[in-house]
VMD Tcl script that draws the C-alpha trace (Angstrom):
set ca {
  {53.54 38.52 55.46}
  {49.79 39.10 55.85}
  {47.32 37.05 53.83}
  {45.70 38.80 50.92}
  {41.94 39.07 51.20}
  {39.83 36.60 49.27}
  {37.64 38.14 46.58}
  {36.59 38.26 42.95}
  {39.13 39.15 40.25}
  {38.81 40.21 36.63}
  {41.47 38.51 34.49}
  {42.21 39.61 30.94}
  {44.23 37.29 28.69}
  {46.10 38.56 25.62}
  {49.11 38.12 23.39}
  {50.95 41.17 22.05}
  {48.59 41.13 19.04}
  {45.34 39.51 20.19}
  {42.74 39.59 22.97}
  {42.17 35.98 24.04}
  {39.34 36.49 26.49}
  {38.65 37.38 30.09}
  {37.35 35.72 33.23}
  {35.89 36.69 36.58}
  {37.05 34.25 39.25}
  {37.72 34.13 42.97}
  {41.14 34.11 44.56}
  {43.51 35.73 47.03}
  {45.46 37.55 44.31}
  {46.84 37.15 40.80}
  {48.43 33.75 41.38}
  {45.41 32.03 42.92}
  {42.97 33.70 40.50}
  {45.06 32.45 37.54}
  {45.24 29.01 39.16}
  {41.44 28.98 39.55}
  {40.98 29.92 35.87}
  {43.35 27.09 34.90}
  {41.48 24.61 37.13}
  {38.20 25.64 35.47}
  {39.74 25.17 32.01}
  {39.13 28.80 31.06}
  {42.71 30.13 30.93}
  {43.45 30.46 27.18}
  {47.12 31.36 27.64}
  {48.91 34.59 26.86}
  {49.79 37.24 29.39}
  {47.36 37.97 32.21}
  {46.21 41.29 33.62}
  {44.47 41.01 36.99}
  {42.23 43.51 38.78}
  {40.46 42.93 42.09}
  {36.79 43.84 41.78}
  {35.13 46.12 44.31}
  {32.04 44.96 46.20}
  {29.94 47.24 43.95}
  {31.46 45.72 40.80}
  {30.75 42.19 42.06}
  {27.16 43.12 42.89}
  {26.64 44.47 39.33}
  {28.25 41.42 37.72}
  {25.68 38.84 36.55}
  {26.31 35.39 38.03}
  {26.34 33.84 34.54}
  {29.50 35.80 33.68}
  {31.55 34.34 36.52}
  {33.81 31.29 36.29}
  {33.74 31.10 32.49}
  {35.77 32.47 29.59}
  {34.30 35.75 28.40}
  {34.64 36.87 24.81}
  {34.70 40.45 23.52}
  {30.89 40.61 23.16}
  {30.49 39.52 26.80}
  {32.86 42.28 27.93}
  {30.91 44.89 25.96}
  {27.69 43.71 27.66}
  {29.35 44.04 31.09}
  {30.60 47.54 30.29}
  {27.02 48.47 29.37}
  {25.89 47.48 32.89}
  {28.35 49.83 34.61}
  {26.60 52.90 36.00}
}
mol new
graphics top color blue
foreach p $ca { graphics top sphere $p radius 0.5 }
foreach p [lrange $ca 0 end-1] q [lrange $ca 1 end] { graphics top cylinder $p $q radius 0.2 }
display resetview
């Protein structure tokens, strides 16, 4: 099996009734990105959705939004940056 490429991932954490937060972390895929969020102490639990970010998305993502738990207001600010 070939290694997955290393990159930045957007993780969204939620329960069936509540958004718990999101994070932008590095990894090789869902497992290692979730592990990284756990190591950083920013994995709030719940189910995790994972999306690999494109190079353009990473370039538009402010450094202060990486490797920390993002709340809904932070996500809205990021969506406002998307062009």
